Each structure stands twice: as structure tokens, then as C-alpha cells.
C-alpha positions in Angstrom: 173.2 -4.4 168.0 173.5 -0.6 167.6 170.4 -0.6 165.5 168.4 -2.4 168.1 169.6 0.0 170.8 168.5 3.0 168.8 165.1 1.5 168.1 164.7 0.8 171.8 165.7 4.3 172.8 163.2 5.8 170.4 160.5 3.6 171.7 161.3 4.7 175.3 161.1 8.3 174.3 157.7 8.0 172.7 156.3 6.0 175.6 157.5 8.6 178.0 155.9 11.3 176.0 152.6 9.4 175.8 152.7 8.8 179.6 152.6 12.6 180.2 149.8 13.2 177.8 149.2 13.8 174.0 152.4 14.9 172.2 150.5 17.7 170.5 150.3 19.5 173.8 154.1 19.9 174.0 153.9 23.0 171.9 156.1 21.6 169.2 153.2 21.3 166.7 152.0 24.0 164.3 149.1 26.0 165.7 146.6 24.7 163.0 147.6 21.1 163.9 147.1 21.8 167.6 143.6 23.2 167.0 142.7 20.3 164.8 143.9 17.7 167.3 142.2 19.5 170.2 138.9 19.4 168.3 139.3 15.8 167.5 140.0 15.0 171.1 137.0 16.8 172.2 134.8 14.9 169.7 136.3 11.6 170.9 135.6 12.5 174.6 132.1 13.6 173.7 131.4 10.2 172.0 132.9 8.3 174.9 130.7 10.1 177.4 127.6 9.7 175.4 128.3 5.9 175.0 128.8 5.6 178.7 125.6 7.4 179.5 123.6 5.3 177.0 125.0 2.0 178.5 124.1 3.1 182.0 120.6 4.1 180.9 120.0 0.7 179.3 121.4 -1.2 182.3 119.0 0.7 184.6 116.0 0.2 182.3 116.6 -3.6 182.0 115.8 -3.9 185.7 112.9 -1.5 185.6 109.4 -1.4 184.2 108.3 -1.9 180.6 107.5 1.8 180.4 111.0 2.6 181.4 112.4 0.3 178.8 110.2 1.9 176.2 111.4 5.3 177.1 115.0 4.3 176.7 114.3 2.5 173.5 112.7 5.7 172.2 115.9 7.6 173.0 118.1 5.0 171.3 115.7 5.0 168.3 116.2 8.7 167.9 119.9 8.4 168.0 119.9 5.4 165.6 117.8 7.4 163.1 119.2 10.9 163.3 122.7 11.1 164.9 125.2 12.4 162.4 128.0 10.4 164.0 128.0 6.8 162.7 129.7 5.4 165.8 126.8 6.8 167.9 124.2 5.3 165.6 125.9 1.9 165.8 126.2 2.1 169.5 122.4 2.8 169.8 121.6 0.0 167.4 123.7 -2.5 169.4 122.0 -1.6 172.7 118.4 -1.8 171.4 118.2 -5.7 171.5 118.9 -5.5 175.2 115.5 -4.0 175.8 112.2 -5.9 176.0 110.4 -3.4 173.9 108.4 -3.4 170.7 109.9 0.1 170.2 113.3 -1.6 170.0 112.1 -4.0 167.3 110.7 -1.2 165.2 113.8 0.9 165.7 116.0 -2.0 164.5 113.9 -2.6 161.5 114.3 1.0 160.6 118.1 0.9 161.3 118.4 -2.1 159.0 117.8 0.4 156.1 120.5 2.8 157.3 122.7 4.2 154.5 125.9 2.9 156.3 126.6 -0.8 155.8 128.1 -1.1 159.3 124.9 0.2 160.8 122.8 -2.3 158.7 125.0 -5.1 159.9 124.5 -4.1 163.6 120.8 -4.0 163.0 120.6 -7.4 161.3 122.4 -8.9 164.3 119.9 -7.4 166.7 116.9 -8.5 164.6 118.2 -12.0 164.5 118.6 -11.9 168.3 115.1 -10.7 168.9 113.6 -12.8 166.1 110.3 -10.9 166.0 108.1 -12.3 163.2 107.7 -8.8 161.6 111.4 -8.6 161.0 111.6 -11.5 158.6 110.4 -9.3 155.7 113.1 -6.7 156.4 115.8 -9.3 156.5 114.5 -10.9 153.3 114.7 -7.5 151.6 118.3 -7.1 152.7 119.3 -10.6 151.8 118.0 -10.3 148.3 118.6 -6.7 147.3 121.4 -5.1 149.3 124.4 -4.0 147.2 126.9 -5.0 150.0 128.0 -8.6 150.1 128.6 -8.6 153.8 125.0 -7.4 154.4 123.4 -10.0 152.1 125.4 -12.7 153.9 124.4 -11.5 157.3 120.8 -11.1 156.5 120.7 -14.5 154.8 122.2 -16.1 157.9 119.8 -14.2 160.2 116.8 -15.7 158.4 117.8 -19.0 160.0 116.2 -17.7 163.2 112.8 -17.4 161.5 110.3 -19.6 159.7 107.3 -19.4 157.3 106.8 -19.3 153.6 108.2 -15.8 153.2 111.5 -17.0 154.7 111.6 -20.1 152.4 110.9 -18.0 149.3 113.6 -15.5 150.2 116.2 -18.1 150.8 115.2 -19.8 147.6 115.9 -16.6 145.7 119.2 -16.2 147.6 120.3 -19.6 146.1 120.6 -17.6 142.8 122.6 -14.8 144.3 125.6 -13.7 142.1 128.0 -14.6 144.9 128.7 -18.2 145.9 129.2 -17.2 149.6 125.5 -16.1 149.8 124.4 -19.3 148.1 126.3 -21.4 150.7 124.8 -19.4 153.6 121.3 -19.7 152.1 121.7 -23.5 152.1 122.8 -23.5 155.7 119.9 -21.3 156.7 117.5 -23.6 154.8 118.9 -26.6 156.7 118.2 -24.7 160.0 114.7 -23.5 159.0 113.5 -26.8 157.5 115.4 -29.3 159.6 116.3 -31.0 156.4 119.8 -32.1 155.6 120.3 -32.2 151.9 123.6 -32.0 150.1 124.9 -28.5 149.5 123.5 -28.6 146.0 121.5 -25.7 144.8 119.4 -27.8 142.4 118.4 -30.2 145.1 117.3 -27.5 147.4 115.3 -25.7 144.6 113.5 -29.0 143.8 112.8 -29.6 147.5 111.4 -26.1 147.9 109.2 -26.3 144.8 107.7 -29.6 146.0 107.3 -28.8 149.7 106.2 -25.2 149.6 104.2 -25.5 146.3 104.0 -21.8 145.9 104.0 -20.2 142.4 106.4 -17.5 143.5 108.8 -20.1 144.9 108.5 -22.3 141.8 109.3 -19.5 139.4 112.0 -17.8 141.6 114.7 -19.3 139.4 113.8 -17.1 136.5 112.6 -14.0 138.3 115.3 -11.3 138.4 115.7 -9.6 141.8 116.3 -5.8 141.9 119.1 -4.7 144.2 119.9 -1.6 146.2 122.3 0.8 144.5 
């Protein structure tokens, strides 16, 4: 009972401190710690303000002309390409699919090759949402070659929103991915793309693709090693 009371009192103390503002402003922290925390708070506030402005700009552009949407998409594209803060790049990438703009598609395809896996994942989601035909090749590249498992899974799943020989060939190669999770998602995407419900058996799907697509690259995909990003 005494232990419970002490824990409760400590909790109340900290809550009271937080209610009056950050504890580092009480003057009980070392000067170097205060400077560091103040700088971090400024950065956080700057990011928050930028995110708010970007969302407002996108909301306004969505109800405006195509030219206005292109202008905002250009701004987001610049941030997605060059901002040194990963959170800002991801925020811009997430906002791009909301715009009816070819600029947004191009920016997402570029963002899909970002050095940060989280940025690539955000771009993949946007490309799947917009499902522009040109994006299939970018997603296929990620599905087959990316070094991050989560990215390969996401790209393989995103290909379910596309069609065509390139998509089938890529999914066929993903059947041979070194990770079973990618293989499973590849089968699920093949079911969606082809409308065919085969068993979740890699051999059956490879035979089906070899006979239905009839492409030399598809037929020999089983023995062709696929390079991967490092």
C-alpha cells in the first residue's frame, strides 16, 4: 500500500510539472542540457509548422485548378527530393497522392528510390493509390531488388493494382525471393492481377505463367539471378 502511494505521488508530481511546461525550463538542468533541449524543441516546432502549412496548401489546391495542383505538387516534390529531415520528406510523399497531377506521379516514382526505407514505403503506398501505368516498372524494381524486406513486400503487394506482362514477369521472379513472406504476397498479387485462384503453390503459378504469358523472360525467370540493392 505504501509503495502504491509513493508511485501515485511521484506521478502527480511529474504531471504537475508537465502541466506548467517542459521540465527543462525549471532551471534545474545543466546549461548544456537546456541549450540542447531548447534547440530540439525549436526543430520540433519548425517541423510541426511546416507540416501544417503543407497540409493547408494541399487542401486548398484540391479544390482549385490543375495548374494550382501542379504548383503544390512541385513544392512537395522539392521537399521529397531534397529536405534533409526525413519526417518532412515522408510528409511530402504522403501528401502527393492527394493531388490530381502528373507531377505528383513523377515525384512519387523518384521518392520510391529514396535512401530511407520509410520514405520508399510511403512512396510505394502512394504509387499503388494512383496506379499510373508508368509506375509499374518502378515498383517491379523495388519488389525484385530492394535490400529491405518490408519494401519488397510492400512493392510486391502494390503490383496487385497494375496489369500487363511486365507485372506478371516481376511477380513471377518474386516467387523466387529468398523470403517466404515475399513469395506469399507475390501469389496473392498474382491472384488479383490474373483473376485466377490457384493453390498457394509456387510451382503451379510458375507453370501457369509460363503457359499463359509465353514470354522467354518469364519462362527462364526461375534460373535468372536477380541483382539487389545494397
